[in-house]
Biopython code that builds the backbone (N, CA, C, O; Angstrom):
import numpy as np
from Bio.PDB.StructureBuilder import StructureBuilder

atoms = [
    (1, "UNK", "N", (110.020, 96.275, 97.614)),
    (1, "UNK", "CA", (109.517, 96.932, 98.805)),
    (1, "UNK", "C", (110.366, 96.491, 100.000)),
    (1, "UNK", "O", (110.646, 95.303, 100.161)),
    (2, "UNK", "N", (110.768, 97.432, 100.822)),
    (2, "UNK", "CA", (111.579, 97.113, 101.995)),
    (2, "UNK", "C", (110.690, 96.660, 103.154)),
    (2, "UNK", "O", (109.498, 96.968, 103.165)),
    (3, "UNK", "N", (111.243, 95.939, 104.124)),
    (3, "UNK", "CA", (110.438, 95.551, 105.291)),
    (3, "UNK", "C", (109.817, 96.756, 106.003)),
    (3, "UNK", "O", (108.702, 96.669, 106.518)),
    (4, "UNK", "N", (110.544, 97.884, 106.031)),
    (4, "UNK", "CA", (110.020, 99.085, 106.690)),
    (4, "UNK", "C", (108.776, 99.621, 105.986)),
    (4, "UNK", "O", (107.978, 100.329, 106.601)),
    (5, "UNK", "N", (108.601, 99.294, 104.705)),
    (5, "UNK", "CA", (107.411, 99.727, 103.973)),
    (5, "UNK", "C", (106.244, 98.761, 104.160)),
    (5, "UNK", "O", (105.119, 99.068, 103.764)),
    (6, "UNK", "N", (106.497, 97.606, 104.756)),
    (6, "UNK", "CA", (105.452, 96.603, 104.964)),
    (6, "UNK", "C", (104.767, 96.727, 106.316)),
    (6, "UNK", "O", (103.707, 96.140, 106.535)),
    (7, "UNK", "N", (105.370, 97.490, 107.224)),
    (7, "UNK", "CA", (104.845, 97.613, 108.582)),
    (7, "UNK", "C", (104.732, 99.091, 108.958)),
    (7, "UNK", "O", (105.340, 99.943, 108.310)),
    (8, "UNK", "N", (103.959, 99.397, 110.000)),
    (8, "UNK", "CA", (103.886, 100.783, 110.476)),
    (8, "UNK", "C", (105.221, 101.244, 111.057)),
    (8, "UNK", "O", (106.138, 100.446, 111.254)),
    (9, "UNK", "N", (105.308, 102.527, 111.322)),
    (9, "UNK", "CA", (106.507, 103.097, 111.922)),
    (9, "UNK", "C", (106.697, 102.572, 113.345)),
    (9, "UNK", "O", (105.764, 102.046, 113.953)),
    (10, "UNK", "N", (107.903, 102.720, 113.860)),
    (10, "UNK", "CA", (108.199, 102.304, 115.227)),
    (10, "UNK", "C", (107.273, 103.006, 116.218)),
    (10, "UNK", "O", (106.764, 102.370, 117.141)),
    (11, "UNK", "N", (107.051, 104.302, 116.039)),
    (11, "UNK", "CA", (106.197, 105.059, 116.956)),
    (11, "UNK", "C", (104.763, 104.516, 116.956)),
    (11, "UNK", "O", (104.143, 104.391, 118.012)),
    (12, "UNK", "N", (104.250, 104.200, 115.780)),
    (12, "UNK", "CA", (102.889, 103.662, 115.701)),
    (12, "UNK", "C", (102.835, 102.263, 116.295)),
    (12, "UNK", "O", (101.854, 101.910, 116.950)),
    (13, "UNK", "N", (103.872, 101.460, 116.078)),
    (13, "UNK", "CA", (103.910, 100.122, 116.671)),
    (13, "UNK", "C", (103.956, 100.195, 118.197)),
    (13, "UNK", "O", (103.352, 99.369, 118.882)),
    (14, "UNK", "N", (104.672, 101.183, 118.721)),
    (14, "UNK", "CA", (104.665, 101.399, 120.179)),
    (14, "UNK", "C", (103.248, 101.702, 120.657)),
    (14, "UNK", "O", (102.801, 101.170, 121.674)),
    (15, "UNK", "N", (102.551, 102.554, 119.923)),
    (15, "UNK", "CA", (101.172, 102.904, 120.291)),
    (15, "UNK", "C", (100.258, 101.682, 120.208)),
    (15, "UNK", "O", (99.378, 101.512, 121.052)),
    (16, "UNK", "N", (100.455, 100.833, 119.205)),
    (16, "UNK", "CA", (99.666, 99.602, 119.095)),
    (16, "UNK", "C", (99.872, 98.717, 120.319)),
    (16, "UNK", "O", (98.913, 98.196, 120.890)),
    (17, "UNK", "N", (101.130, 98.553, 120.715)),
    (17, "UNK", "CA", (101.436, 97.720, 121.878)),
    (17, "UNK", "C", (100.818, 98.306, 123.146)),
    (17, "UNK", "O", (100.239, 97.574, 123.948)),
    (18, "UNK", "N", (100.937, 99.614, 123.328)),
    (18, "UNK", "CA", (100.359, 100.269, 124.508)),
    (18, "UNK", "C", (98.840, 100.176, 124.516)),
    (18, "UNK", "O", (98.226, 100.130, 125.582)),
    (19, "UNK", "N", (98.230, 100.148, 123.333)),
    (19, "UNK", "CA", (96.766, 100.081, 123.237)),
    (19, "UNK", "C", (96.233, 98.659, 123.382)),
    (19, "UNK", "O", (95.021, 98.454, 123.448)),
    (20, "UNK", "N", (97.134, 97.676, 123.431)),
    (20, "UNK", "CA", (96.679, 96.317, 123.673)),
    (20, "UNK", "C", (96.876, 95.326, 122.542)),
    (20, "UNK", "O", (96.298, 94.240, 122.578)),
    (21, "UNK", "N", (97.677, 95.665, 121.535)),
    (21, "UNK", "CA", (97.944, 94.691, 120.476)),
    (21, "UNK", "C", (98.750, 93.549, 121.084)),
    (21, "UNK", "O", (99.869, 93.763, 121.550)),
    (22, "UNK", "N", (98.198, 92.344, 121.084)),
    (22, "UNK", "CA", (98.868, 91.209, 121.719)),
    (22, "UNK", "C", (99.166, 90.079, 120.731)),
    (22, "UNK", "O", (99.826, 89.107, 121.099)),
    (23, "UNK", "N", (98.706, 90.182, 119.518)),
    (23, "UNK", "CA", (98.934, 89.124, 118.532)),
    (23, "UNK", "C", (100.415, 89.013, 118.169)),
    (23, "UNK", "O", (101.124, 90.017, 118.098)),
    (24, "UNK", "N", (100.868, 87.791, 117.943)),
    (24, "UNK", "CA", (102.219, 87.543, 117.441)),
    (24, "UNK", "C", (102.268, 88.028, 115.997)),
    (24, "UNK", "O", (101.328, 87.802, 115.235)),
    (25, "UNK", "N", (103.342, 88.684, 115.620)),
    (25, "UNK", "CA", (103.476, 89.226, 114.273)),
    (25, "UNK", "C", (104.731, 88.671, 113.609)),
    (25, "UNK", "O", (105.655, 88.219, 114.286)),
    (26, "UNK", "N", (104.755, 88.709, 112.280)),
    (26, "UNK", "CA", (105.904, 88.201, 111.542)),
    (26, "UNK", "C", (107.135, 89.090, 111.748)),
    (26, "UNK", "O", (108.256, 88.593, 111.856)),
    (27, "UNK", "N", (106.913, 90.414, 111.803)),
    (27, "UNK", "CA", (108.001, 91.357, 112.043)),
    (27, "UNK", "C", (107.917, 91.913, 113.453)),
    (27, "UNK", "O", (106.854, 91.922, 114.073)),
    (28, "UNK", "N", (109.059, 92.378, 113.949)),
    (28, "UNK", "CA", (109.081, 93.076, 115.233)),
    (28, "UNK", "C", (110.279, 94.015, 115.244)),
    (28, "UNK", "O", (111.308, 93.748, 114.623)),
    (29, "UNK", "N", (110.121, 95.114, 115.962)),
    (29, "UNK", "CA", (111.237, 96.033, 116.191)),
    (29, "UNK", "C", (111.958, 95.556, 117.438)),
    (29, "UNK", "O", (111.335, 95.310, 118.470)),
    (30, "UNK", "N", (113.283, 95.426, 117.339)),
    (30, "UNK", "CA", (114.095, 94.967, 118.464)),
    (30, "UNK", "C", (115.179, 96.012, 118.704)),
    (30, "UNK", "O", (115.800, 96.508, 117.764)),
    (31, "UNK", "N", (115.398, 96.339, 119.981)),
    (31, "UNK", "CA", (116.412, 97.325, 120.329)),
    (31, "UNK", "C", (117.770, 96.650, 120.411)),
    (31, "UNK", "O", (117.942, 95.671, 121.138)),
    (32, "UNK", "N", (118.730, 97.172, 119.666)),
    (32, "UNK", "CA", (120.090, 96.649, 119.679)),
    (32, "UNK", "C", (120.973, 97.491, 120.576)),
    (32, "UNK", "O", (120.984, 98.717, 120.470)),
    (33, "UNK", "N", (121.716, 96.835, 121.463)),
    (33, "UNK", "CA", (122.572, 97.589, 122.388)),
    (33, "UNK", "C", (123.774, 98.205, 121.681)),
    (33, "UNK", "O", (124.363, 99.167, 122.174)),
    (34, "UNK", "N", (124.132, 97.656, 120.538)),
    (34, "UNK", "CA", (125.196, 98.280, 119.763)),
    (34, "UNK", "C", (124.763, 98.258, 118.312)),
    (34, "UNK", "O", (124.678, 97.173, 117.737)),
    (35, "UNK", "N", (124.495, 99.338, 117.714)),
    (35, "UNK", "CA", (124.816, 100.721, 118.051)),
    (35, "UNK", "C", (123.647, 101.490, 118.678)),
    (35, "UNK", "O", (123.355, 102.599, 118.230)),
    (36, "UNK", "N", (122.993, 100.964, 119.658)),
    (36, "UNK", "CA", (121.925, 101.657, 120.390)),
    (36, "UNK", "C", (120.838, 102.204, 119.463)),
    (36, "UNK", "O", (120.577, 103.407, 119.446)),
    (37, "UNK", "N", (120.221, 101.332, 118.709)),
    (37, "UNK", "CA", (119.110, 101.749, 117.860)),
    (37, "UNK", "C", (118.165, 100.574, 117.621)),
    (37, "UNK", "O", (118.480, 99.427, 117.937)),
    (38, "UNK", "N", (117.016, 100.882, 117.065)),
    (38, "UNK", "CA", (115.994, 99.883, 116.778)),
    (38, "UNK", "C", (116.228, 99.275, 115.404)),
    (38, "UNK", "O", (116.595, 99.972, 114.458)),
    (39, "UNK", "N", (116.009, 97.962, 115.305)),
    (39, "UNK", "CA", (116.128, 97.231, 114.050)),
    (39, "UNK", "C", (114.830, 96.464, 113.810)),
    (39, "UNK", "O", (114.137, 96.086, 114.755)),
    (40, "UNK", "N", (114.514, 96.242, 112.554)),
    (40, "UNK", "CA", (113.334, 95.462, 112.202)),
    (40, "UNK", "C", (113.779, 94.034, 111.892)),
    (40, "UNK", "O", (114.602, 93.814, 111.004)),
    (41, "UNK", "N", (113.231, 93.065, 112.629)),
    (41, "UNK", "CA", (113.578, 91.656, 112.458)),
    (41, "UNK", "C", (112.335, 90.856, 112.121)),
    (41, "UNK", "O", (111.215, 91.274, 112.413)),
    (42, "UNK", "N", (112.542, 89.695, 111.500)),
    (42, "UNK", "CA", (111.435, 88.767, 111.294)),
    (42, "UNK", "C", (111.301, 87.897, 112.533)),
    (42, "UNK", "O", (112.191, 87.863, 113.382)),
    (43, "UNK", "N", (110.211, 87.214, 112.626)),
    (43, "UNK", "CA", (109.946, 86.351, 113.767)),
    (43, "UNK", "C", (111.017, 85.265, 113.907)),
    (43, "UNK", "O", (111.355, 84.865, 115.021)),
    (44, "UNK", "N", (111.548, 84.792, 112.784)),
    (44, "UNK", "CA", (112.523, 83.704, 112.806)),
    (44, "UNK", "C", (113.959, 84.166, 113.008)),
    (44, "UNK", "O", (114.851, 83.330, 113.152)),
    (45, "UNK", "N", (114.207, 85.469, 113.024)),
    (45, "UNK", "CA", (115.567, 85.983, 113.203)),
    (45, "UNK", "C", (116.079, 85.698, 114.604)),
    (45, "UNK", "O", (115.317, 85.687, 115.572)),
    (46, "UNK", "N", (117.361, 85.472, 114.693)),
    (46, "UNK", "CA", (117.971, 85.301, 116.015)),
    (46, "UNK", "C", (118.255, 86.676, 116.586)),
    (46, "UNK", "O", (119.138, 87.386, 116.104)),
    (47, "UNK", "N", (117.524, 87.043, 117.586)),
    (47, "UNK", "CA", (117.734, 88.332, 118.231)),
    (47, "UNK", "C", (117.136, 88.279, 119.623)),
    (47, "UNK", "O", (116.304, 87.423, 119.928)),
    (48, "UNK", "N", (117.562, 89.186, 120.444)),
    (48, "UNK", "CA", (117.050, 89.270, 121.807)),
    (48, "UNK", "C", (115.583, 89.668, 121.773)),
    (48, "UNK", "O", (115.190, 90.559, 121.021)),
    (49, "UNK", "N", (114.787, 89.009, 122.582)),
    (49, "UNK", "CA", (113.369, 89.357, 122.658)),
    (49, "UNK", "C", (113.077, 90.212, 123.882)),
    (49, "UNK", "O", (111.916, 90.501, 124.172)),
    (50, "UNK", "N", (114.116, 90.620, 124.603)),
    (50, "UNK", "CA", (113.905, 91.384, 125.826)),
    (50, "UNK", "C", (113.182, 92.696, 125.556)),
    (50, "UNK", "O", (112.199, 93.014, 126.225)),
    (51, "UNK", "N", (113.655, 93.445, 124.594)),
    (51, "UNK", "CA", (113.019, 94.709, 124.252)),
    (51, "UNK", "C", (112.545, 94.594, 122.811)),
    (51, "UNK", "O", (113.268, 94.947, 121.879)),
    (52, "UNK", "N", (111.335, 94.102, 122.637)),
    (52, "UNK", "CA", (110.788, 93.893, 121.302)),
    (52, "UNK", "C", (109.383, 94.473, 121.230)),
    (52, "UNK", "O", (108.612, 94.399, 122.188)),
    (53, "UNK", "N", (109.070, 95.044, 120.092)),
    (53, "UNK", "CA", (107.752, 95.622, 119.851)),
    (53, "UNK", "C", (107.174, 94.975, 118.596)),
    (53, "UNK", "O", (107.818, 95.005, 117.548)),
    (54, "UNK", "N", (105.971, 94.386, 118.671)),
    (54, "UNK", "CA", (105.375, 93.781, 117.485)),
    (54, "UNK", "C", (105.209, 94.820, 116.376)),
    (54, "UNK", "O", (104.846, 95.967, 116.634)),
    (55, "UNK", "N", (105.479, 94.405, 115.146)),
    (55, "UNK", "CA", (105.331, 95.270, 113.968)),
    (55, "UNK", "C", (104.447, 94.541, 112.963)),
    (55, "UNK", "O", (104.960, 93.869, 112.069)),
    (56, "UNK", "N", (103.127, 94.663, 113.095)),
    (56, "UNK", "CA", (102.221, 93.912, 112.222)),
    (56, "UNK", "C", (102.269, 94.387, 110.768)),
    (56, "UNK", "O", (102.437, 95.573, 110.482)),
    (57, "UNK", "N", (102.117, 93.425, 109.867)),
    (57, "UNK", "CA", (102.040, 93.752, 108.446)),
    (57, "UNK", "C", (100.645, 94.259, 108.122)),
    (57, "UNK", "O", (99.733, 94.179, 108.945)),
    (58, "UNK", "N", (100.493, 94.775, 106.928)),
    (58, "UNK", "CA", (99.188, 95.254, 106.476)),
    (58, "UNK", "C", (98.147, 94.149, 106.562)),
    (58, "UNK", "O", (97.040, 94.382, 107.046)),
    (59, "UNK", "N", (98.483, 92.952, 106.102)),
    (59, "UNK", "CA", (97.534, 91.833, 106.135)),
    (59, "UNK", "C", (97.135, 91.481, 107.569)),
    (59, "UNK", "O", (95.965, 91.211, 107.840)),
    (60, "UNK", "N", (98.098, 91.484, 108.480)),
    (60, "UNK", "CA", (97.789, 91.179, 109.883)),
    (60, "UNK", "C", (96.852, 92.222, 110.470)),
    (60, "UNK", "O", (95.923, 91.885, 111.204)),
    (61, "UNK", "N", (97.094, 93.483, 110.150)),
    (61, "UNK", "CA", (96.243, 94.563, 110.659)),
    (61, "UNK", "C", (94.828, 94.489, 110.090)),
    (61, "UNK", "O", (93.852, 94.566, 110.836)),
    (62, "UNK", "N", (94.715, 94.341, 108.771)),
    (62, "UNK", "CA", (93.389, 94.280, 108.150)),
    (62, "UNK", "C", (92.610, 93.065, 108.628)),
    (62, "UNK", "O", (91.401, 93.144, 108.846)),
    (63, "UNK", "N", (93.296, 91.944, 108.790)),
    (63, "UNK", "CA", (92.628, 90.747, 109.293)),
    (63, "UNK", "C", (92.097, 90.934, 110.700)),
    (63, "UNK", "O", (90.994, 90.489, 111.016)),
    (64, "UNK", "N", (92.874, 91.587, 111.543)),
    (64, "UNK", "CA", (92.441, 91.835, 112.927)),
    (64, "UNK", "C", (91.255, 92.791, 112.979)),
    (64, "UNK", "O", (90.323, 92.587, 113.757)),
    (65, "UNK", "N", (91.289, 93.827, 112.157)),
    (65, "UNK", "CA", (90.162, 94.770, 112.123)),
    (65, "UNK", "C", (88.907, 94.067, 111.625)),
    (65, "UNK", "O", (87.833, 94.231, 112.204)),
    (66, "UNK", "N", (89.031, 93.295, 110.571)),
    (66, "UNK", "CA", (87.871, 92.628, 109.975)),
    (66, "UNK", "C", (87.292, 91.551, 110.890)),
    (66, "UNK", "O", (86.072, 91.443, 111.020)),
    (67, "UNK", "N", (88.146, 90.760, 111.521)),
    (67, "UNK", "CA", (87.664, 89.642, 112.333)),
    (67, "UNK", "C", (87.187, 90.052, 113.715)),
    (67, "UNK", "O", (86.201, 89.516, 114.222)),
    (68, "UNK", "N", (87.882, 91.000, 114.323)),
    (68, "UNK", "CA", (87.576, 91.334, 115.706)),
    (68, "UNK", "C", (86.691, 92.567, 115.821)),
    (68, "UNK", "O", (85.732, 92.580, 116.592)),
    (69, "UNK", "N", (87.013, 93.602, 115.054)),
    (69, "UNK", "CA", (86.326, 94.868, 115.244)),
    (69, "UNK", "C", (85.046, 95.022, 114.410)),
    (69, "UNK", "O", (83.983, 95.320, 114.955)),
    (70, "UNK", "N", (85.146, 94.823, 113.109)),
    (70, "UNK", "CA", (84.025, 95.113, 112.217)),
    (70, "UNK", "C", (83.980, 94.098, 111.096)),
    (70, "UNK", "O", (84.915, 93.315, 110.927)),
    (71, "UNK", "N", (82.922, 94.102, 110.340)),
    (71, "UNK", "CA", (82.741, 93.090, 109.307)),
    (71, "UNK", "C", (83.475, 93.365, 108.008)),
    (71, "UNK", "O", (83.879, 92.416, 107.335)),
    (72, "UNK", "N", (83.665, 94.603, 107.629)),
    (72, "UNK", "CA", (84.266, 94.895, 106.343)),
    (72, "UNK", "C", (85.296, 96.010, 106.462)),
    (72, "UNK", "O", (85.045, 97.042, 107.085)),
    (73, "UNK", "N", (86.448, 95.788, 105.861)),
    (73, "UNK", "CA", (87.518, 96.779, 105.854)),
    (73, "UNK", "C", (87.960, 96.965, 104.417)),
    (73, "UNK", "O", (88.086, 95.993, 103.673)),
    (74, "UNK", "N", (88.195, 98.203, 104.022)),
    (74, "UNK", "CA", (88.647, 98.491, 102.670)),
    (74, "UNK", "C", (89.945, 99.282, 102.715)),
    (74, "UNK", "O", (90.165, 100.096, 103.612)),
    (75, "UNK", "N", (90.791, 99.029, 101.742)),
    (75, "UNK", "CA", (92.024, 99.765, 101.576)),
    (75, "UNK", "C", (92.025, 100.322, 100.161)),
    (75, "UNK", "O", (91.854, 99.583, 99.192)),
    (76, "UNK", "N", (92.218, 101.614, 100.052)),
    (76, "UNK", "CA", (92.143, 102.263, 98.745)),
    (76, "UNK", "C", (93.311, 103.232, 98.591)),
    (76, "UNK", "O", (93.711, 103.897, 99.547)),
    (77, "UNK", "N", (93.849, 103.301, 97.381)),
    (77, "UNK", "CA", (94.934, 104.245, 97.111)),
    (77, "UNK", "C", (94.377, 105.423, 96.335)),
    (77, "UNK", "O", (93.725, 105.255, 95.304)),
    (78, "UNK", "N", (94.646, 106.621, 96.847)),
    (78, "UNK", "CA", (94.229, 107.863, 96.197)),
    (78, "UNK", "C", (95.499, 108.678, 95.975)),
    (78, "UNK", "O", (96.008, 109.292, 96.912)),
    (79, "UNK", "N", (96.012, 108.690, 94.754)),
    (79, "UNK", "CA", (97.286, 109.339, 94.487)),
    (79, "UNK", "C", (98.390, 108.616, 95.223)),
    (79, "UNK", "O", (98.552, 107.406, 95.058)),
    (80, "UNK", "N", (99.156, 109.330, 96.032)),
    (80, "UNK", "CA", (100.212, 108.683, 96.817)),
    (80, "UNK", "C", (99.741, 108.283, 98.209)),
    (80, "UNK", "O", (100.523, 107.744, 98.991)),
    (81, "UNK", "N", (98.486, 108.536, 98.528)),
    (81, "UNK", "CA", (97.963, 108.257, 99.862)),
    (81, "UNK", "C", (97.155, 106.978, 99.883)),
    (81, "UNK", "O", (96.458, 106.654, 98.922)),
    (82, "UNK", "N", (97.253, 106.256, 100.983)),
    (82, "UNK", "CA", (96.452, 105.062, 101.212)),
    (82, "UNK", "C", (95.379, 105.389, 102.239)),
    (82, "UNK", "O", (95.639, 106.084, 103.221)),
    (83, "UNK", "N", (94.210, 104.899, 102.015)),
    (83, "UNK", "CA", (93.081, 105.139, 102.911)),
    (83, "UNK", "C", (92.571, 103.792, 103.413)),
    (83, "UNK", "O", (92.281, 102.904, 102.611)),
    (84, "UNK", "N", (92.459, 103.633, 104.709)),
    (84, "UNK", "CA", (91.900, 102.431, 105.323)),
    (84, "UNK", "C", (90.556, 102.811, 105.935)),
    (84, "UNK", "O", (90.473, 103.740, 106.738)),
    (85, "UNK", "N", (89.513, 102.094, 105.555)),
    (85, "UNK", "CA", (88.159, 102.400, 106.030)),
    (85, "UNK", "C", (87.534, 101.160, 106.649)),
    (85, "UNK", "O", (87.753, 100.047, 106.171)),
    (86, "UNK", "N", (86.768, 101.344, 107.697)),
    (86, "UNK", "CA", (86.014, 100.251, 108.305)),
    (86, "UNK", "C", (84.536, 100.596, 108.223)),
    (86, "UNK", "O", (84.132, 101.733, 108.467)),
    (87, "UNK", "N", (83.755, 99.614, 107.882)),
    (87, "UNK", "CA", (82.309, 99.795, 107.763)),
    (87, "UNK", "C", (81.619, 98.999, 108.858)),
    (87, "UNK", "O", (81.982, 97.853, 109.126)),
    (88, "UNK", "N", (80.635, 99.604, 109.484)),
    (88, "UNK", "CA", (79.862, 98.930, 110.517)),
    (88, "UNK", "C", (78.763, 98.097, 109.911)),
    (88, "UNK", "O", (78.629, 98.028, 108.689)),
    (89, "UNK", "N", (77.985, 97.471, 110.748)),
    (89, "UNK", "CA", (76.897, 96.616, 110.287)),
    (89, "UNK", "C", (75.877, 97.414, 109.493)),
    (89, "UNK", "O", (75.249, 96.874, 108.583)),
    (90, "UNK", "N", (75.700, 98.688, 109.819)),
    (90, "UNK", "CA", (74.719, 99.510, 109.095)),
    (90, "UNK", "C", (75.253, 100.031, 107.763)),
    (90, "UNK", "O", (74.578, 100.810, 107.090)),
    (91, "UNK", "N", (76.462, 99.606, 107.374)),
    (91, "UNK", "CA", (77.097, 99.910, 106.092)),
    (91, "UNK", "C", (77.541, 101.357, 105.938)),
    (91, "UNK", "O", (77.945, 101.744, 104.841)),
    (92, "UNK", "N", (77.486, 102.173, 106.983)),
    (92, "UNK", "CA", (78.007, 103.532, 106.903)),
    (92, "UNK", "C", (79.501, 103.503, 107.166)),
    (92, "UNK", "O", (79.996, 102.674, 107.930)),
    (93, "UNK", "N", (80.202, 104.404, 106.532)),
    (93, "UNK", "CA", (81.640, 104.478, 106.774)),
    (93, "UNK", "C", (81.845, 104.828, 108.243)),
    (93, "UNK", "O", (81.282, 105.803, 108.741)),
    (94, "UNK", "N", (82.643, 104.037, 108.925)),
    (94, "UNK", "CA", (82.816, 104.241, 110.342)),
    (94, "UNK", "C", (84.005, 105.146, 110.631)),
    (94, "UNK", "O", (83.859, 106.144, 111.338)),
    (95, "UNK", "N", (85.163, 104.824, 110.107)),
    (95, "UNK", "CA", (86.358, 105.637, 110.314)),
    (95, "UNK", "C", (87.213, 105.595, 109.069)),
    (95, "UNK", "O", (87.089, 104.685, 108.250)),
    (96, "UNK", "N", (88.080, 106.580, 108.926)),
    (96, "UNK", "CA", (88.971, 106.627, 107.775)),
    (96, "UNK", "C", (90.292, 107.237, 108.205)),
    (96, "UNK", "O", (90.319, 108.247, 108.909)),
    (97, "UNK", "N", (91.387, 106.623, 107.781)),
    (97, "UNK", "CA", (92.723, 107.139, 108.062)),
    (97, "UNK", "C", (93.525, 107.092, 106.774)),
    (97, "UNK", "O", (93.450, 106.102, 106.046)),
    (98, "UNK", "N", (94.287, 108.128, 106.472)),
    (98, "UNK", "CA", (95.107, 108.173, 105.265)),
    (98, "UNK", "C", (96.574, 108.343, 105.629)),
    (98, "UNK", "O", (96.918, 109.035, 106.587)),
    (99, "UNK", "N", (97.435, 107.696, 104.843)),
    (99, "UNK", "CA", (98.878, 107.806, 105.061)),
    (99, "UNK", "C", (99.590, 107.330, 103.810)),
    (99, "UNK", "O", (98.994, 106.651, 102.974)),
    (100, "UNK", "N", (100.862, 107.683, 103.676)),
    (100, "UNK", "CA", (101.622, 107.265, 102.498)),
    (100, "UNK", "C", (102.016, 105.786, 102.553)),
    (100, "UNK", "O", (102.327, 105.204, 101.514)),
    (101, "UNK", "N", (102.012, 105.173, 103.719)),
    (101, "UNK", "CA", (102.304, 103.751, 103.897)),
    (101, "UNK", "C", (100.986, 103.050, 104.228)),
    (101, "UNK", "O", (100.339, 103.423, 105.207)),
    (102, "UNK", "N", (100.559, 102.039, 103.442)),
    (102, "UNK", "CA", (99.270, 101.401, 103.708)),
    (102, "UNK", "C", (99.188, 100.725, 105.077)),
    (102, "UNK", "O", (98.127, 100.728, 105.701)),
    (103, "UNK", "N", (100.293, 100.147, 105.551)),
    (103, "UNK", "CA", (100.287, 99.522, 106.880)),
    (103, "UNK", "C", (100.111, 100.569, 107.973)),
    (103, "UNK", "O", (99.452, 100.316, 108.982)),
    (104, "UNK", "N", (100.694, 101.733, 107.774)),
    (104, "UNK", "CA", (100.543, 102.825, 108.742)),
    (104, "UNK", "C", (99.080, 103.279, 108.790)),
    (104, "UNK", "O", (98.536, 103.514, 109.869)),
    (105, "UNK", "N", (98.449, 103.401, 107.623)),
    (105, "UNK", "CA", (97.034, 103.800, 107.565)),
    (105, "UNK", "C", (96.166, 102.789, 108.306)),
    (105, "UNK", "O", (95.285, 103.179, 109.073)),
    (106, "UNK", "N", (96.400, 101.505, 108.089)),
    (106, "UNK", "CA", (95.617, 100.466, 108.761)),
    (106, "UNK", "C", (95.875, 100.469, 110.266)),
    (106, "UNK", "O", (94.948, 100.267, 111.051)),
    (107, "UNK", "N", (97.131, 100.697, 110.679)),
    (107, "UNK", "CA", (97.454, 100.734, 112.110)),
    (107, "UNK", "C", (96.765, 101.906, 112.799)),
    (107, "UNK", "O", (96.250, 101.761, 113.907)),
    (108, "UNK", "N", (96.754, 103.065, 112.149)),
    (108, "UNK", "CA", (96.074, 104.229, 112.720)),
    (108, "UNK", "C", (94.575, 103.980, 112.826)),
    (108, "UNK", "O", (93.939, 104.414, 113.787)),
    (109, "UNK", "N", (94.012, 103.287, 111.849)),
    (109, "UNK", "CA", (92.595, 102.924, 111.903)),
    (109, "UNK", "C", (92.340, 101.976, 113.076)),
    (109, "UNK", "O", (91.382, 102.168, 113.826)),
    (110, "UNK", "N", (93.191, 100.949, 113.244)),
    (110, "UNK", "CA", (93.028, 100.021, 114.359)),
    (110, "UNK", "C", (93.091, 100.759, 115.686)),
    (110, "UNK", "O", (92.296, 100.488, 116.586)),
    (111, "UNK", "N", (94.026, 101.686, 115.814)),
    (111, "UNK", "CA", (94.157, 102.455, 117.053)),
    (111, "UNK", "C", (92.897, 103.267, 117.336)),
    (111, "UNK", "O", (92.423, 103.298, 118.472)),
    (112, "UNK", "N", (92.357, 103.919, 116.326)),
    (112, "UNK", "CA", (91.164, 104.711, 116.533)),
    (112, "UNK", "C", (89.959, 103.855, 116.888)),
    (112, "UNK", "O", (89.187, 104.210, 117.778)),
    (113, "UNK", "N", (89.791, 102.732, 116.199)),
    (113, "UNK", "CA", (88.674, 101.835, 116.495)),
    (113, "UNK", "C", (88.817, 101.228, 117.875)),
    (113, "UNK", "O", (87.836, 101.092, 118.606)),
    (114, "UNK", "N", (90.046, 100.860, 118.237)),
    (114, "UNK", "CA", (90.283, 100.259, 119.549)),
    (114, "UNK", "C", (90.016, 101.269, 120.672)),
    (114, "UNK", "O", (89.488, 100.915, 121.726)),
    (115, "UNK", "N", (90.384, 102.509, 120.432)),
    (115, "UNK", "CA", (90.174, 103.571, 121.427)),
    (115, "UNK", "C", (88.679, 103.742, 121.716)),
    (115, "UNK", "O", (88.276, 103.913, 122.866)),
    (116, "UNK", "N", (87.870, 103.693, 120.664)),
    (116, "UNK", "CA", (86.432, 103.865, 120.848)),
    (116, "UNK", "C", (85.775, 102.663, 121.477)),
    (116, "UNK", "O", (84.762, 102.802, 122.162)),
    (117, "UNK", "N", (86.334, 101.471, 121.259)),
    (117, "UNK", "CA", (85.750, 100.261, 121.809)),
    (117, "UNK", "C", (86.000, 100.143, 123.303)),
    (117, "UNK", "O", (85.259, 99.453, 124.002)),
    (118, "UNK", "N", (87.034, 100.808, 123.801)),
    (118, "UNK", "CA", (87.403, 100.693, 125.228)),
    (118, "UNK", "C", (86.575, 101.591, 126.078)),
    (118, "UNK", "O", (86.749, 101.622, 127.297)),
]
sb = StructureBuilder()
sb.init_structure("model")
sb.init_model(0)
sb.init_chain("A")
sb.init_seg("    ")
for serial, (resi, resn, name, xyz) in enumerate(atoms, 1):
    if name == "N":
        sb.init_residue(resn, " ", resi, " ")
    sb.init_atom(name, np.array(xyz, "f"), 0.0, 1.0, " ", f" {name:<3s}", serial, name[0])
structure = sb.get_structure()
């Protein structure tokens, strides 16, 4: 599995940052001045932190949803799609997001839950 398959897309990571994701993550997207594009780096990589966007892994996302937002989070694969679900205290399914990348599905779920909490 490539690092790009372990984290959400750059666009979704931008949305996470704009929505208030402040946790330190193992991966981050960093803008390189040559050749003027975004690269995915680990936290320990030597790179400029001036223009960096956190890129949380699936585990980081699920942990944040479970600990901060709701009590139980499930990740399920249906064919080629991944589904991330959060359950409220009343045990009803609260939200569901599907995507081909499990980290992307969890990030979209976090964004939706965070939007409603604000």
